OpenMM code with the backbone's topology and positions (N, CA, C; nanometers):
from openmm import Vec3, app, unit

residues = "MET GLN ARG TYR VAL ARG PHE ARG ASP PHE TYR PRO PHE TYR LEU SER GLU HIS ALA ARG ARG ALA THR ARG ARG LEU HIS PHE LEU GLY SER ALA LEU ALA LEU LEU CYS LEU ALA ALA LEU ILE ALA THR ALA ASN LEU TRP TRP LEU LEU ALA ALA LEU MET CYS GLY TYR GLY PHE ALA TRP ALA SER HIS MET THR VAL GLU LYS ASN ARG PRO ALA THR PHE THR TYR PRO LEU TYR SER PHE MET GLY ASP TRP VAL MET PHE TRP GLN MET LEU THR GLY LYS ILE ALA PHE".split()
positions = [
    Vec3(11.1269, 11.3962, 10.8478),
    Vec3(10.9915, 11.4468, 10.8644),
    Vec3(10.9851, 11.5352, 10.9894),
    Vec3(10.9171, 11.6436, 10.9770),
    Vec3(10.9027, 11.7370, 11.0887),
    Vec3(10.8127, 11.6770, 11.1965),
    Vec3(10.8466, 11.7022, 11.3233),
    Vec3(10.7623, 11.6601, 11.4358),
    Vec3(10.6702, 11.7751, 11.4724),
    Vec3(10.5437, 11.7481, 11.4831),
    Vec3(10.4459, 11.8510, 11.5198),
    Vec3(10.4040, 11.8306, 11.6648),
    Vec3(10.4099, 11.9376, 11.7415),
    Vec3(10.3690, 11.9294, 11.8814),
    Vec3(10.2406, 12.0065, 11.9072),
    Vec3(10.1984, 12.0860, 11.8100),
    Vec3(10.0722, 12.1608, 11.8226),
    Vec3(9.9870, 12.1353, 11.6990),
    Vec3(9.8579, 12.1209, 11.7226),
    Vec3(9.7669, 12.0942, 11.6118),
    Vec3(9.7674, 12.2074, 11.5098),
    Vec3(9.7743, 12.3300, 11.5560),
    Vec3(9.7704, 12.4423, 11.4616),
    Vec3(9.8909, 12.4422, 11.3675),
    Vec3(10.0015, 12.3843, 11.4093),
    Vec3(10.1172, 12.3698, 11.3209),
    Vec3(10.1003, 12.2498, 11.2277),
    Vec3(10.0331, 12.1472, 11.2768),
    Vec3(10.0114, 12.0254, 11.1997),
    Vec3(9.9083, 12.0447, 11.0880),
    Vec3(9.8048, 12.1231, 11.1122),
    Vec3(9.6917, 12.1303, 11.0200),
    Vec3(9.7296, 12.1750, 10.8782),
    Vec3(9.8171, 12.2741, 10.8591),
    Vec3(9.8574, 12.3059, 10.7203),
    Vec3(9.9235, 12.1862, 10.6498),
    Vec3(10.0039, 12.1097, 10.7238),
    Vec3(10.0617, 11.9880, 10.6666),
    Vec3(9.9504, 11.8904, 10.6293),
    Vec3(9.8541, 11.8741, 10.7183),
    Vec3(9.7415, 11.7840, 10.6942),
    Vec3(9.6682, 11.8222, 10.5655),
    Vec3(9.6426, 11.9502, 10.5495),
    Vec3(9.5752, 11.9957, 10.4276),
    Vec3(9.6595, 11.9697, 10.3031),
    Vec3(9.7901, 11.9835, 10.3150),
    Vec3(9.8770, 11.9576, 10.1993),
    Vec3(9.8733, 11.8108, 10.1593),
    Vec3(9.8452, 11.7235, 10.2552),
    Vec3(9.8329, 11.5806, 10.2270),
    Vec3(9.6967, 11.5460, 10.1652),
    Vec3(9.6093, 11.6454, 10.1564),
    Vec3(9.4753, 11.6291, 10.0996),
    Vec3(9.4541, 11.7327, 9.9888),
    Vec3(9.5545, 11.7483, 9.9057),
    Vec3(9.5539, 11.8536, 9.8042),
    Vec3(9.4535, 11.8272, 9.6923),
    Vec3(9.4297, 11.7031, 9.6621),
    Vec3(9.3398, 11.6705, 9.5502),
    Vec3(9.1945, 11.6697, 9.5967),
    Vec3(9.1117, 11.7272, 9.5149),
    Vec3(8.9692, 11.7392, 9.5469),
    Vec3(8.9047, 11.6019, 9.5707),
    Vec3(8.9426, 11.5019, 9.4922),
    Vec3(8.8838, 11.3684, 9.5084),
    Vec3(8.9180, 11.3097, 9.6456),
    Vec3(9.0370, 11.3375, 9.6949),
    Vec3(9.0757, 11.2900, 9.8281),
    Vec3(8.9863, 11.3524, 9.9336),
    Vec3(8.9683, 11.4834, 9.9243),
    Vec3(8.8835, 11.5527, 10.0224),
    Vec3(8.7398, 11.5027, 10.0135),
    Vec3(8.6912, 11.4790, 9.8940),
    Vec3(8.5535, 11.4305, 9.8781),
    Vec3(8.5361, 11.2916, 9.9392),
    Vec3(8.6336, 11.2045, 9.9188),
    Vec3(8.6232, 11.0707, 9.9774),
    Vec3(8.6324, 11.0768, 10.1295),
    Vec3(8.7166, 11.1648, 10.1815),
    Vec3(8.7213, 11.1848, 10.3269),
    Vec3(8.5856, 11.2340, 10.3780),
    Vec3(8.5296, 11.3304, 10.3088),
    Vec3(8.4006, 11.3861, 10.3496),
    Vec3(8.2930, 11.2775, 10.3495),
    Vec3(8.2891, 11.1984, 10.2437),
    Vec3(8.1910, 11.0902, 10.2336),
    Vec3(8.2087, 10.9901, 10.3470),
    Vec3(8.3317, 10.9497, 10.3727),
    Vec3(8.3574, 10.8550, 10.4816),
    Vec3(8.3165, 10.9109, 10.6168),
    Vec3(8.3460, 11.0381, 10.6393),
    Vec3(8.3097, 11.1009, 10.7673),
    Vec3(8.1585, 11.1128, 10.7821),
    Vec3(8.0912, 11.1507, 10.6736),
    Vec3(7.9448, 11.1622, 10.6777),
    Vec3(7.8808, 11.0263, 10.7048),
    Vec3(7.9303, 10.9230, 10.6383),
    Vec3(7.8780, 10.7882, 10.6631),
    Vec3(7.9077, 10.7429, 10.8056),
    Vec3(8.0248, 10.7785, 10.8573),
    Vec3(8.0586, 10.7445, 10.9958),
    Vec3(7.9607, 10.8100, 11.0927),
    Vec3(7.9244, 10.9353, 11.0664),
    Vec3(7.8258, 11.0026, 11.1516),
    Vec3(7.6904, 10.9329, 11.1459),
    Vec3(7.6502, 10.8901, 11.0280),
    Vec3(7.5237, 10.8168, 11.0147),
    Vec3(7.5299, 10.6848, 11.0916),
    Vec3(7.6433, 10.6176, 11.0857),
    Vec3(7.6595, 10.4926, 11.1602),
    Vec3(7.6530, 10.5179, 11.3107),
    Vec3(7.7119, 10.6276, 11.3552),
    Vec3(7.7052, 10.6612, 11.4978),
    Vec3(7.5619, 10.6930, 11.5400),
    Vec3(7.4865, 10.7568, 11.4516),
    Vec3(7.3450, 10.7822, 11.4808),
    Vec3(7.2691, 10.6501, 11.4914),
    Vec3(7.3013, 10.5557, 11.4026),
    Vec3(7.2376, 10.4235, 11.4086),
    Vec3(7.2775, 10.3507, 11.5371),
    Vec3(7.4014, 10.3667, 11.5796),
    Vec3(7.4462, 10.3076, 11.7057),
    Vec3(7.3635, 10.3607, 11.8222),
    Vec3(7.3427, 10.4910, 11.8255),
    Vec3(7.2637, 10.5514, 11.9335),
    Vec3(7.1185, 10.5042, 11.9272),
    Vec3(7.0649, 10.4958, 11.8061),
    Vec3(6.9247, 10.4574, 11.7903),
    Vec3(6.8990, 10.3108, 11.8232),
    Vec3(6.9980, 10.2253, 11.7938),
    Vec3(6.9745, 10.0816, 11.8085),
    Vec3(7.0508, 10.0167, 11.9235),
    Vec3(7.1521, 10.0846, 11.9745),
    Vec3(7.2413, 10.0289, 12.0769),
    Vec3(7.3126, 9.9027, 12.0291),
    Vec3(7.3228, 9.8884, 11.8992),
    Vec3(7.3917, 9.7740, 11.8396),
    Vec3(7.5368, 9.8157, 11.8132),
    Vec3(7.6310, 9.7515, 11.8830),
    Vec3(7.7717, 9.7908, 11.8740),
    Vec3(7.8350, 9.7662, 11.7368),
    Vec3(7.7695, 9.6889, 11.6516),
    Vec3(7.8223, 9.6694, 11.5162),
    Vec3(7.8270, 9.8013, 11.4405),
    Vec3(7.7403, 9.8948, 11.4767),
    Vec3(7.7418, 10.0262, 11.4107),
    Vec3(7.8696, 10.1029, 11.4418),
    Vec3(7.9290, 10.0782, 11.5562),
    Vec3(8.0567, 10.1420, 11.5890),
    Vec3(8.1657, 10.0914, 11.4955),
    Vec3(8.1681, 9.9621, 11.4730),
    Vec3(8.2633, 9.9048, 11.3779),
    Vec3(8.2392, 9.9605, 11.2377),
    Vec3(8.1129, 9.9708, 11.2000),
    Vec3(8.0796, 10.0263, 11.0682),
    Vec3(8.1253, 10.1712, 11.0571),
    Vec3(8.1100, 10.2486, 11.1638),
    Vec3(8.1544, 10.3886, 11.1636),
    Vec3(8.3045, 10.3974, 11.1419),
    Vec3(8.3795, 10.3148, 11.2128),
    Vec3(8.5254, 10.3148, 11.1971),
    Vec3(8.5666, 10.2715, 11.0570),
    Vec3(8.4986, 10.1709, 11.0052),
    Vec3(8.5310, 10.1230, 10.8708),
    Vec3(8.5006, 10.2292, 10.7655),
    Vec3(8.3899, 10.2982, 10.7805),
    Vec3(8.3553, 10.4039, 10.6847),
    Vec3(8.4546, 10.5200, 10.6938),
    Vec3(8.4761, 10.5678, 10.8143),
    Vec3(8.5633, 10.6831, 10.8327),
    Vec3(8.7049, 10.6579, 10.7858),
    Vec3(8.7638, 10.5513, 10.8346),
    Vec3(8.9024, 10.5220, 10.7978),
    Vec3(8.9136, 10.4553, 10.6615),
    Vec3(8.8172, 10.3728, 10.6261),
    Vec3(8.8225, 10.3024, 10.4974),
    Vec3(8.8256, 10.3970, 10.3782),
    Vec3(8.7328, 10.4902, 10.3745),
    Vec3(8.7292, 10.5858, 10.2640),
    Vec3(8.8538, 10.6737, 10.2630),
    Vec3(8.8972, 10.7148, 10.3823),
    Vec3(9.0153, 10.8014, 10.3920),
    Vec3(9.1401, 10.7285, 10.3425),
    Vec3(9.1648, 10.6101, 10.3937),
    Vec3(9.2858, 10.5380, 10.3552),
    Vec3(9.2823, 10.4979, 10.2084),
    Vec3(9.1655, 10.4605, 10.1590),
    Vec3(9.1544, 10.4266, 10.0169),
    Vec3(9.1888, 10.5476, 9.9302),
    Vec3(9.1456, 10.6657, 9.9734),
    Vec3(9.1753, 10.7856, 9.8948),
    Vec3(9.3247, 10.8153, 9.8927),
    Vec3(9.3922, 10.7876, 10.0020),
    Vec3(9.5368, 10.8112, 10.0041),
    Vec3(9.6106, 10.7111, 9.9159),
    Vec3(9.5637, 10.5880, 9.9126),
    Vec3(9.6295, 10.4860, 9.8297),
    Vec3(9.6039, 10.5083, 9.6813),
    Vec3(9.4807, 10.5461, 9.6464),
    Vec3(9.4441, 10.5516, 9.5045),
    Vec3(9.4508, 10.6903, 9.4425),
    Vec3(9.4206, 10.7933, 9.5179),
    Vec3(9.4135, 10.9284, 9.4619),
    Vec3(9.5392, 11.0081, 9.4955),
    Vec3(9.5645, 11.0244, 9.6226),
    Vec3(9.6747, 11.1110, 9.6669),
    Vec3(9.8098, 11.0407, 9.6541),
    Vec3(9.8063, 10.9074, 9.6646),
    Vec3(9.9267, 10.8246, 9.6570),
    Vec3(10.0318, 10.8670, 9.7609),
    Vec3(9.9847, 10.8813, 9.8838),
    Vec3(10.0738, 10.9114, 9.9950),
    Vec3(10.0324, 10.8285, 10.1164),
    Vec3(10.1119, 10.8359, 10.2196),
    Vec3(10.0859, 10.7600, 10.3412),
    Vec3(9.9954, 10.8419, 10.4322),
    Vec3(9.8835, 10.7848, 10.4799),
    Vec3(9.7945, 10.8607, 10.5681),
    Vec3(9.8670, 10.9105, 10.6933),
    Vec3(9.8380, 11.0325, 10.7297),
    Vec3(9.8986, 11.0927, 10.8491),
    Vec3(9.8555, 11.0201, 10.9758),
    Vec3(9.7504, 10.9419, 10.9679),
    Vec3(9.6999, 10.8666, 11.0831),
    Vec3(9.8082, 10.7792, 11.1450),
    Vec3(9.8967, 10.7265, 11.0622),
    Vec3(9.9973, 10.6336, 11.1123),
    Vec3(10.1065, 10.7034, 11.1931),
    Vec3(10.1268, 10.8316, 11.1681),
    Vec3(10.2295, 10.9067, 11.2401),
    Vec3(10.1697, 10.9959, 11.3484),
    Vec3(10.0566, 11.0543, 11.3186),
    Vec3(9.9890, 11.1475, 11.4100),
    Vec3(9.8430, 11.1081, 11.4254),
    Vec3(9.8126, 11.0009, 11.4956),
    Vec3(9.6738, 10.9532, 11.5003),
    Vec3(9.5741, 11.0540, 11.5572),
    Vec3(9.6064, 11.1201, 11.6660),
    Vec3(9.5125, 11.2154, 11.7256),
    Vec3(9.4982, 11.3402, 11.6389),
    Vec3(9.6086, 11.3979, 11.5966),
    Vec3(9.6032, 11.5172, 11.5120),
    Vec3(9.5343, 11.4873, 11.3791),
    Vec3(9.5569, 11.3704, 11.3263),
    Vec3(9.4920, 11.3323, 11.2008),
    Vec3(9.3410, 11.3221, 11.2185),
    Vec3(9.2993, 11.2604, 11.3287),
    Vec3(9.1567, 11.2487, 11.3587),
    Vec3(9.0947, 11.3878, 11.3728),
    Vec3(9.1627, 11.4746, 11.4469),
    Vec3(9.1146, 11.6115, 11.4643),
    Vec3(9.1112, 11.6851, 11.3305),
    Vec3(9.2170, 11.6675, 11.2513),
    Vec3(9.2250, 11.7332, 11.1214),
    Vec3(9.1128, 11.6920, 11.0283),
    Vec3(9.0769, 11.5653, 11.0328),
    Vec3(8.9685, 11.5168, 10.9475),
    Vec3(8.8383, 11.5874, 10.9798),
    Vec3(8.8099, 11.6075, 11.1084),
    Vec3(8.6842, 11.6725, 11.1462),
    Vec3(8.6879, 11.8233, 11.1215),
    Vec3(8.8039, 11.8840, 11.1381),
    Vec3(8.8153, 12.0274, 11.1043),
    Vec3(8.7962, 12.0449, 10.9541),
    Vec3(8.8614, 11.9588, 10.8753),
    Vec3(8.8469, 11.9667, 10.7299),
    Vec3(8.7014, 11.9394, 10.6893),
    Vec3(8.6373, 11.8417, 10.7527),
    Vec3(8.4969, 11.8110, 10.7252),
    Vec3(8.4112, 11.9357, 10.7482),
    Vec3(8.4302, 12.0006, 10.8630),
    Vec3(8.3530, 12.1206, 10.8953),
    Vec3(8.3822, 12.2332, 10.7960),
    Vec3(8.5073, 12.2512, 10.7613),
    Vec3(8.5430, 12.3578, 10.6678),
    Vec3(8.4878, 12.3306, 10.5284),
    Vec3(8.4795, 12.2057, 10.4888),
    Vec3(8.4163, 12.1730, 10.3603),
    Vec3(8.2665, 12.1950, 10.3686),
    Vec3(8.2072, 12.1553, 10.4787),
    Vec3(8.0627, 12.1714, 10.4983),
    Vec3(8.0232, 12.3184, 10.4955),
    Vec3(8.1065, 12.4043, 10.5507),
    Vec3(8.0769, 12.5474, 10.5584),
    Vec3(8.1326, 12.6284, 10.4414),
    Vec3(8.1993, 12.5610, 10.3471),
    Vec3(8.2473, 12.6289, 10.2267),
    Vec3(8.3830, 12.6962, 10.2399),
    Vec3(8.4507, 12.6772, 10.3499),
    Vec3(8.5833, 12.7394, 10.3657),
    Vec3(8.6885, 12.6679, 10.2804),
    Vec3(8.6699, 12.5386, 10.2621),
    Vec3(8.7589, 12.4584, 10.1753),
    Vec3(8.6720, 12.4054, 10.0609),
    Vec3(8.7274, 12.4068, 9.9405),
    Vec3(8.6532, 12.3596, 9.8225),
    Vec3(8.6166, 12.2132, 9.8379),
    Vec3(8.4929, 12.1829, 9.8061),
    Vec3(8.4428, 12.0454, 9.8127),
    Vec3(8.4736, 11.9749, 9.6866),
] * unit.nanometer
topology = app.Topology()
chain = topology.addChain("A")
for resn in residues:
    res = topology.addResidue(resn, chain)
    for name in ("N", "CA", "C"):
        topology.addAtom(name, app.Element.getBySymbol(name[0]), res)
């Protein structure tokens, strides 16, 4: 496996690991729910919302890799780049640059 030292080199690999539309949609849903949980955390100051945000964000993503993409999530090898990639992909889907 190639070692990535720059995010811009990693991101095309990240996208290739999310080739199926259903995978991207589940990632998007998990990220959107995570944002809602973070908003609830700010509104209520209840730390359980932080746990819910993590469960939504990672739960939907990892489930999509196990059931749809059938590959190993990049999070386990590149945790920071994977986290960054998820939000870049989320933004690109939101703005129409990547097919939803």
